[in-house]
Structures are given as C-alpha cells and as structure tokens.
C-alpha positions as CSV (number, residue, x, y, z in Angstrom):
1,M,151.4,165.1,27.4
2,K,148.9,164.4,30.0
3,F,147.5,167.0,32.3
4,A,146.2,166.8,35.7
5,V,143.8,169.0,36.9
6,I,143.5,169.3,40.9
7,V,140.1,169.2,42.1
8,F,139.4,171.0,45.9
9,P,136.2,171.0,47.7
10,G,134.9,174.4,46.3
11,S,136.5,174.4,42.8
12,N,134.3,175.6,40.2
13,C,136.5,176.2,37.4
14,D,137.8,172.8,37.2
15,S,135.3,171.6,34.3
16,D,136.6,175.0,32.4
17,M,140.1,173.7,32.8
18,Y,139.0,170.2,31.6
19,H,137.1,171.2,28.5
20,A,140.2,173.6,27.4
21,I,142.8,170.8,27.8
22,K,140.6,168.1,26.3
23,D,138.5,169.8,23.6
24,E,140.4,172.7,22.6
25,L,143.9,171.7,23.1
26,G,143.3,168.0,22.0
27,S,145.6,166.5,24.9
28,E,145.0,163.9,27.3
29,V,143.9,165.2,30.8
30,E,142.4,163.7,34.2
31,Y,140.7,165.2,37.2
32,V,142.8,164.6,40.4
33,W,141.0,164.7,43.6
34,H,142.9,166.8,46.4
35,T,143.1,163.6,48.9
36,E,145.2,161.5,46.1
37,T,148.5,161.3,47.0
38,S,150.5,160.6,43.7
39,L,150.7,162.6,40.4
40,E,153.0,159.6,38.8
41,G,152.2,159.6,34.9
42,F,151.3,163.5,34.6
43,D,153.4,165.9,32.7
44,G,151.5,169.1,33.4
45,I,149.5,170.2,36.6
46,L,146.9,172.7,36.6
47,L,145.2,174.1,39.7
48,P,141.7,175.9,38.6
49,G,139.8,178.4,39.9
50,G,137.1,178.5,42.8
51,F,136.8,178.6,46.4
52,S,138.6,176.0,47.8
53,Y,137.6,175.0,51.1
54,G,134.8,177.8,51.0
55,D,138.3,180.5,51.3
56,Y,137.8,179.9,54.9
57,L,140.8,181.1,56.9
58,R,142.3,182.8,53.8
59,C,141.9,182.2,49.9
60,G,144.1,178.9,49.5
61,A,145.4,178.5,53.0
62,I,143.8,175.4,53.9
63,A,144.0,173.8,50.5
64,R,147.8,174.3,50.9
65,F,147.6,171.4,53.4
66,S,145.5,169.0,51.1
67,S,147.8,165.8,50.7
68,I,148.0,166.3,46.9
69,M,150.0,169.3,47.6
70,G,153.0,167.4,48.4
71,E,153.2,166.0,45.2
72,I,152.5,169.2,43.4
73,I,155.7,170.8,45.2
74,K,157.8,167.8,43.9
75,A,156.6,168.2,40.7
76,A,157.4,171.9,40.6
77,E,160.9,170.7,42.3
78,A,161.7,168.1,39.3
79,G,160.5,171.0,36.7
80,K,157.0,170.1,35.3
81,P,154.9,172.6,34.2
82,I,152.4,174.2,36.8
83,L,149.7,176.5,36.1
84,G,147.6,177.8,38.9
85,V,144.5,180.3,37.7
86,C,142.8,182.6,40.5
87,N,142.1,180.1,43.5
88,G,145.1,178.2,41.9
89,F,147.3,181.1,42.1
90,Q,146.3,181.7,45.7
91,I,147.1,178.3,46.6
92,L,150.7,178.3,45.0
93,L,151.4,181.5,47.0
94,E,150.0,179.9,50.3
95,A,152.3,176.6,49.4
96,G,155.3,179.1,48.9
97,L,155.7,178.0,45.0
98,L,155.4,181.5,44.0
99,P,156.3,184.9,46.3
100,G,153.6,187.4,47.6
101,A,150.6,187.3,48.7
102,L,146.8,188.3,47.0
103,R,144.6,190.7,48.9
104,R,140.9,191.8,48.8
105,N,140.4,194.0,45.7
106,D,140.9,197.6,46.5
107,S,137.1,198.2,45.6
108,L,136.1,195.5,48.1
109,K,134.0,193.9,45.3
110,F,133.9,191.0,43.4
111,V,135.4,191.5,39.7
112,C,133.6,189.7,36.9
113,S,134.4,190.7,33.2
114,P,136.7,190.9,30.5
115,A,139.9,192.3,31.0
116,K,142.7,193.5,28.9
117,I,146.2,192.2,30.1
118,T,149.6,192.7,28.6
119,V,152.3,190.1,28.0
120,E,155.5,191.2,29.6
121,N,157.7,188.3,29.6
122,N,157.3,185.8,26.3
123,N,160.6,184.1,27.1
124,T,158.8,181.2,29.4
125,L,157.3,177.8,28.5
126,F,153.8,179.6,29.0
127,T,154.0,182.4,27.1
128,A,156.2,181.5,24.0
129,G,153.4,181.5,21.8
130,Y,152.9,185.4,21.9
131,E,154.7,188.5,21.5
132,N,156.1,190.9,24.1
133,G,153.9,193.6,24.5
134,Q,150.9,191.7,23.0
135,I,147.6,192.4,24.4
136,L,145.4,189.8,25.6
137,S,141.4,189.6,26.3
138,I,141.2,187.1,29.2
139,P,138.1,187.5,31.8
140,V,138.7,187.7,35.4
141,A,136.5,186.6,38.4
142,H,137.7,187.5,41.7
143,G,137.3,188.8,44.8
144,E,141.1,188.7,46.2
145,G,143.1,189.3,43.3
146,N,145.0,192.5,44.5
147,Y,148.6,190.9,44.1
148,F,151.0,192.6,46.8
149,C,154.5,191.9,47.9
150,D,157.2,193.7,50.1
151,P,159.6,195.9,48.0
152,E,162.7,193.3,48.0
153,T,160.7,191.0,46.4
154,L,159.4,193.2,43.7
155,V,162.9,194.2,42.9
156,K,163.9,190.6,42.6
157,L,160.6,190.1,40.4
158,K,161.6,192.8,37.9
159,H,165.4,191.7,37.9
160,N,164.6,188.0,37.0
161,N,161.9,189.0,34.6
162,Q,159.3,187.3,36.6
163,I,156.4,189.4,36.1
164,V,154.6,187.4,33.1
165,F,151.1,189.4,32.6
166,T,149.9,192.7,33.7
167,Y,146.8,194.4,33.6
168,T,146.6,197.2,31.1
169,E,143.9,198.8,33.6
170,N,144.4,198.1,37.5
171,I,141.1,196.2,38.1
172,N,142.1,195.6,41.4
173,G,144.5,197.3,42.9
174,S,147.3,195.1,42.2
175,L,150.9,195.9,42.7
176,E,152.7,197.2,39.3
177,N,149.5,196.1,37.9
178,I,150.8,192.5,38.2
179,A,148.1,189.8,36.7
180,G,150.7,186.8,37.0
181,I,154.1,185.7,37.9
182,I,156.3,182.9,37.5
183,N,159.0,181.2,40.1
184,E,162.7,181.7,39.4
185,Q,163.0,178.2,37.7
186,G,160.4,179.2,35.1
187,N,157.6,176.4,35.4
188,V,155.3,177.6,38.0
189,L,153.1,180.5,36.5
190,G,150.1,182.0,38.6
191,M,147.8,184.4,37.4
192,M,144.3,185.5,38.2
193,P,142.8,186.0,34.8
194,H,141.2,182.7,33.3
195,P,142.7,181.7,30.3
196,E,140.9,178.5,30.2
197,R,137.6,180.7,29.7
198,A,139.3,182.3,26.4
199,V,139.9,179.5,24.3
200,D,137.4,179.7,21.9
201,S,135.8,182.7,19.9
202,L,132.1,181.7,20.8
203,L,133.5,182.5,24.8
204,G,134.6,186.0,23.5
205,S,137.9,185.3,23.3
206,A,140.2,182.7,21.8
207,D,143.5,184.5,23.4
208,G,144.1,182.3,26.5
209,L,144.6,179.1,23.8
210,A,148.3,179.7,23.0
211,L,149.5,179.5,26.7
212,F,148.3,175.7,26.5
213,Q,149.6,175.2,23.0
214,S,153.1,176.9,24.4
215,I,152.9,174.5,27.2
216,V,152.9,171.7,24.9
217,K,155.0,172.7,22.6
218,Q,157.8,173.2,25.2
219,W,157.4,169.7,26.1
220,R,157.2,167.9,23.0
221,E,160.4,169.7,21.9
222,S,162.3,168.8,25.5
223,H,160.7,165.1,25.1
224,V,161.7,164.5,21.4
225,V,163.1,161.1,20.7
226,K,166.1,161.7,18.3
227,A,167.2,158.6,16.1
C-alpha cells in the first residue's frame, strides 16, 4: 500500500506523518505538493496538521481550493482511505468531505498536551485494531479544535455511528466531546489528536500506530488476489 502525504504551504506535521508511515508502519509513502493535479498510484491519502496558508481567512479555507483538492475529492468518492489530522481535519470540513466546523477553543488558548480519547466506533477501516471503549493517549496541538455542528447533523452523526473518537475530558469545548468523525461512506476520517505523534513508546505513547495498521490491514484484505 502506498500513501501520499499532502503538503500545503504552512504544513508542519508532514514529516511526522511521513516518519510514522515509512519508519514505524513500514509502508511506501511520498510527499505530494499542493499544486499537483494527480494522485495516481496512491492508495491512501494523508492530510497532516499545521497552519496551511497561515490559517488566513479561516483554518483550512484557502487550502480547500488548492489544485490537489479536486483529486482528493475524487479519491474520497472512489472509496480510498483519507485521513485528515488537525489542520487536515479542518481542510476536510472546508471541502465538504465531512460535516460540521471547527471553532476556536473555548479557552481561546492554544492547547498542546497529551490527551485521552475514547474509541467510540471500532467498526471502521481506521479503528478495527482497537476495542470499543478503549482509552488512547494521543497528543493534541491546536487553537481551533472546538468541533461544532447543528442539531440535525449531530443526530445524523449519532444515528450513523460516525463519531469515532471522543475526549475523556473536554479540552477545547467540542460538542459532545467529539475528537474525530468519519463520513457516511466510512473512508474519510478527520480527527484533532495526532496519531502520527503516538507511534512509538519513545514518544510517550504508541497508541496511534494501530490506526495506521488498521488502514493497511483493511486495504490488503480488500485487494488480496485469490488464485
């Protein structure tokens, strides 16, 4: 399986994501600059954290119009796994690939610390390696991680089991403690915590590695060639 790490002007977690895939997961990975117009040959798409375009106008709002986004939308429609972390989550929301919005933390302060999150749905291609209710230690680093949606969308998220991760302690004011959600099709995940920064015990936690392992396992099972 081959991954693309999308790099926007202002991305600062792209090297973390690359390291997680290449050195910890042991899979193929390449950086893809935001001006590219093709994702041919890539099986999974990763949108890392950072401050794309300096967070001007609104987090992710300008990146949403980058040339590569048309291909990311096509990949999503084709069912390829797409993960957006932190700013990547914000970009997916701005692109309409996930519902809702991310607002300023209710403290109006940047939050940077380890966080405990609960696996609410392990029946996804991203979370099959976890148990429902499992508590993970995954770091966060954001100023606009306060997830919000209208009541109708919240009902839909709950009904479709699209809330994948929640905070055990609400660190940013997110509605229903939401830390990560998935699309209805089940192949696009957005989350504020950084699993790529929790792939080795030397980093303080290896709880994020199973997320990437789950993606590869699902891909291999769906692409196995039977004699």
